[in-house]
C-alpha positions as CSV (number, residue, x, y, z in Angstrom):
1,M,-22.9,13.3,-56.4
2,L,-22.5,16.3,-54.2
3,A,-24.0,17.1,-51.0
4,G,-24.9,20.8,-49.7
5,V,-27.3,23.5,-48.8
6,G,-28.8,26.2,-50.4
7,A,-29.4,27.4,-53.8
8,G,-25.5,27.0,-54.7
9,A,-25.5,23.2,-54.2
10,V,-23.9,21.7,-57.3
11,V,-24.4,18.0,-58.5
12,I,-21.1,16.4,-59.9
13,T,-20.9,12.7,-61.2
14,M,-19.8,10.0,-59.1
15,L,-15.8,9.6,-59.2
16,S,-13.5,7.1,-57.7
17,P,-12.1,8.8,-54.5
18,A,-8.1,8.4,-54.0
19,A,-7.1,5.2,-52.3
20,N,-4.8,6.1,-49.3
21,A,-6.3,5.2,-46.0
22,T,-5.1,2.6,-43.5
23,Q,-6.3,-1.0,-44.8
24,G,-9.5,-2.2,-43.2
25,T,-10.8,1.7,-42.5
26,S,-11.7,4.5,-44.9
27,Q,-10.3,7.9,-44.1
28,L,-12.4,11.1,-44.9
29,L,-10.4,13.4,-47.4
30,V,-10.8,16.6,-47.3
31,S,-10.0,19.4,-50.4
32,N,-10.1,23.3,-50.5
33,D,-9.8,23.7,-54.1
34,D,-11.3,20.6,-56.2
35,P,-15.0,20.1,-56.1
36,T,-14.7,16.5,-57.0
37,A,-12.1,16.2,-53.7
38,A,-10.2,14.1,-55.8
39,D,-7.1,15.5,-54.5
40,G,-8.2,15.4,-50.8
41,T,-5.9,14.7,-48.1
42,T,-6.5,14.1,-44.2
43,S,-6.1,18.1,-43.8
44,T,-5.9,21.5,-45.5
45,S,-6.1,25.2,-44.8
46,V,-8.3,28.0,-45.8
47,T,-7.6,31.7,-45.2
48,I,-10.8,34.0,-45.3
49,D,-9.8,37.6,-45.8
50,G,-12.7,40.3,-45.2
51,S,-10.8,43.1,-47.3
52,T,-11.3,40.8,-50.5
53,N,-14.0,38.4,-49.7
54,L,-16.9,40.3,-48.7
55,T,-19.3,37.3,-48.0
56,L,-16.6,35.9,-45.7
57,T,-17.1,32.5,-46.8
58,A,-15.0,29.4,-48.1
59,T,-15.9,26.2,-49.5
60,V,-14.2,22.7,-48.9
61,Y,-15.0,19.4,-50.2
62,T,-14.9,15.9,-48.8
63,V,-15.1,12.1,-49.7
64,L,-14.3,8.9,-48.4
65,D,-11.0,7.4,-50.0
66,G,-10.8,4.3,-52.1
67,S,-10.8,1.8,-49.5
68,C,-14.5,2.8,-48.6
69,P,-16.4,-0.3,-47.7
70,N,-19.2,-1.8,-50.4
71,V,-21.7,-1.3,-47.6
72,F,-21.8,2.3,-48.3
73,V,-21.7,2.3,-52.1
74,D,-25.6,2.3,-52.5
75,P,-26.8,6.0,-52.6
76,S,-30.1,5.0,-53.5
77,G,-31.5,4.3,-50.2
78,H,-31.1,0.4,-50.2
79,G,-27.7,0.2,-48.9
80,Q,-25.9,1.8,-45.7
81,T,-25.0,5.8,-45.8
82,Y,-22.9,7.6,-43.0
83,S,-22.9,11.3,-41.8
84,I,-20.3,13.7,-41.1
85,L,-20.2,15.6,-37.7
86,T,-18.6,19.0,-37.7
87,N,-16.8,20.8,-34.8
88,F,-14.6,23.9,-34.1
89,N,-11.8,24.0,-31.7
90,P,-11.8,27.1,-30.7
91,T,-15.5,28.2,-31.5
92,G,-16.6,32.1,-32.2
93,V,-14.0,32.1,-35.2
94,A,-16.0,30.5,-37.9
95,T,-19.3,28.6,-38.6
96,V,-20.0,26.0,-40.9
97,S,-22.8,24.5,-42.9
98,P,-24.2,22.1,-43.2
99,T,-23.4,21.0,-39.7
100,N,-24.3,17.3,-40.0
101,P,-24.9,16.1,-43.4
102,S,-26.4,12.3,-43.7
103,G,-27.4,10.1,-46.3
104,L,-23.9,9.8,-47.9
105,A,-22.4,7.2,-50.0
106,C,-18.9,6.2,-50.7
107,T,-18.6,8.5,-53.9
108,T,-20.6,11.3,-52.5
109,V,-18.8,14.9,-52.5
110,T,-20.0,16.8,-49.6
111,A,-19.6,20.6,-49.8
112,F,-19.2,22.5,-46.9
113,T,-19.2,26.3,-46.5
114,I,-17.1,27.9,-43.8
115,T,-18.2,31.4,-42.8
116,G,-16.0,33.8,-41.0
117,V,-17.3,35.2,-37.7
118,S,-14.2,36.9,-36.2
119,D,-10.7,37.1,-36.5
120,G,-8.8,34.4,-35.4
121,T,-7.5,30.9,-36.4
122,T,-9.5,27.8,-35.7
123,T,-9.6,23.7,-36.7
124,L,-12.7,22.6,-38.2
125,S,-13.0,18.6,-37.7
126,L,-15.0,16.6,-39.8
127,S,-15.6,13.3,-38.6
128,P,-17.5,10.4,-40.5
129,M,-20.1,8.4,-38.5
130,A,-21.9,5.1,-39.5
131,S,-25.3,4.2,-38.1
132,N,-24.2,1.3,-35.8
133,H,-20.9,0.4,-34.0
134,G,-20.1,-2.5,-36.3
135,L,-20.2,-0.2,-39.5
136,Q,-18.2,2.7,-37.5
137,K,-15.2,0.1,-37.3
138,K,-15.3,0.3,-41.3
139,L,-14.6,4.1,-40.9
140,S,-11.1,5.8,-39.6
141,D,-11.4,7.6,-36.2
142,V,-9.2,10.2,-37.1
143,P,-11.0,13.2,-38.4
144,A,-10.1,15.2,-41.4
145,T,-9.2,18.9,-40.5
146,V,-9.3,22.2,-41.9
147,S,-7.2,25.1,-40.5
148,V,-9.1,28.1,-40.9
149,T,-7.7,31.5,-40.6
150,V,-10.1,34.6,-40.7
151,I,-8.7,38.2,-41.0
152,N,-10.2,41.6,-41.9
153,S,-13.6,40.5,-40.8
154,G,-14.3,43.7,-39.0
155,S,-15.0,41.7,-35.7
156,T,-12.6,40.3,-32.7
157,G,-15.5,38.1,-31.5
158,G,-19.0,37.3,-32.1
159,Q,-21.4,37.6,-35.0
160,T,-20.9,40.4,-37.6
161,C,-24.1,40.0,-39.3
162,V,-27.2,42.2,-38.8
163,D,-30.1,40.1,-40.1
164,T,-30.7,37.5,-37.4
165,N,-32.6,35.3,-40.0
166,T,-29.4,34.9,-42.1
167,C,-26.7,35.0,-39.0
168,P,-25.1,31.6,-38.4
169,A,-26.1,29.6,-35.5
170,S,-24.9,30.6,-32.4
171,N,-24.2,27.0,-31.1
172,P,-23.1,23.8,-32.9
173,A,-25.2,20.6,-32.9
174,A,-25.0,18.4,-29.6
175,P,-22.9,15.8,-31.5
176,A,-20.2,18.4,-32.2
177,V,-20.1,20.0,-29.0
178,A,-19.6,16.4,-27.4
179,N,-16.7,15.6,-29.9
180,G,-15.1,19.0,-28.5
181,I,-15.6,18.1,-24.9
182,F,-13.6,14.8,-25.6
183,N,-10.7,16.9,-27.1
184,S,-10.4,18.9,-23.7
185,D,-12.2,16.9,-20.7
186,P,-10.4,13.7,-19.2
187,I,-13.4,13.0,-17.1
188,A,-15.8,12.6,-20.2
189,V,-13.1,10.5,-21.9
190,A,-12.3,8.0,-19.3
191,A,-16.1,7.4,-18.3
192,C,-17.2,7.1,-22.1
193,K,-14.0,4.7,-22.7
194,A,-15.0,2.7,-19.9
195,Q,-18.5,2.4,-21.1
196,F,-17.7,1.6,-24.6
197,P,-14.6,-0.3,-24.4
198,G,-12.5,-0.3,-27.8
199,K,-11.1,2.2,-30.4
200,N,-14.4,3.4,-31.4
201,W,-15.7,4.4,-27.8
202,R,-15.9,8.0,-29.0
203,G,-18.1,7.4,-32.1
204,S,-20.4,5.2,-29.8
205,A,-20.8,8.1,-27.2
206,I,-21.5,10.7,-29.7
207,S,-24.0,8.6,-31.5
208,G,-25.8,8.2,-28.1
209,V,-25.7,12.1,-27.5
210,A,-27.3,12.4,-31.0
211,A,-30.0,9.8,-30.1
212,I,-31.0,11.7,-26.8
213,M,-30.3,15.4,-27.8
214,P,-33.4,17.8,-27.6
215,K,-35.9,18.4,-30.6
216,P,-36.1,20.2,-32.5
217,E,-32.4,21.0,-33.2
218,S,-32.9,24.7,-32.5
219,V,-33.4,24.4,-28.9
220,K,-29.5,24.7,-28.7
221,D,-29.9,28.6,-29.6
222,T,-31.8,28.9,-26.6
223,Y,-28.7,28.6,-24.5
224,S,-25.2,30.5,-24.1
225,F,-22.7,28.5,-25.7
226,S,-21.1,27.7,-22.0
227,G,-24.6,26.7,-21.2
228,W,-25.0,24.5,-24.1
229,E,-21.9,22.9,-23.5
230,Q,-23.0,22.1,-20.1
231,Q,-26.0,20.2,-21.4
232,V,-24.2,18.2,-23.8
233,F,-21.9,17.4,-21.2
234,N,-24.9,16.2,-18.9
235,M,-26.0,14.1,-21.9
236,L,-22.8,12.3,-22.3
237,G,-23.2,11.7,-18.5
238,V,-26.4,9.9,-19.2
239,V,-24.9,8.1,-22.3
240,C,-21.5,7.1,-20.3
241,N,-23.1,6.7,-17.0
242,Y,-21.4,9.2,-15.0
243,P,-22.6,11.7,-12.6
244,P,-23.1,15.7,-14.1
245,E,-20.3,17.9,-13.2
246,T,-19.0,21.1,-14.3
247,V,-17.7,21.2,-18.0
248,G,-14.3,22.1,-18.5
């Protein structure tokens, strides 16, 4: 099956993903040209050229590799499933939809639509997340990545769309922002490693943020990005038991 959003979602029959992960954990694979993701690797790249691509979009596909544990093989709702967290570094160049697909099984192929916002290059990280710490150990903590280059978008910063009902969301989800903070802030990293000893400290902390983030999720768009990032930093402070400080 294939997970996606909008009218363009397509259903694909279940296929066996390639087996090339480290034994004991399953790696998320990504492909930019195969709707089955059967040729997926840990990283790929896309270029969105506004001079030939008026919609400023590209699609990539993900699936867990062949070492996906049996616990995630049942898509009927009776077994365990996983989700995928998305994060851009830097932000402002592109957006992605869906931002946090869930209910995924071993053979689920997920389609992500990347939309160019402004000229530049960014890296999209796609991190598989299980529902609890034990299951997270069965998933690689190395995200799949997509290098995204946007050219001829007509913008060097900010959104270019006019209809605010169809513009990409201005801020990513709290778990994605938390993941980005870990890539740049040693204070948060040190505190969360101390709170959650072991190699899966990142997933545990991000799951904690997901549990306490404000509802509905659209609340995130009432903040500037820097303000929202600070809010997520404060949530990490609660989850990882350290005083709120200025993010960065």
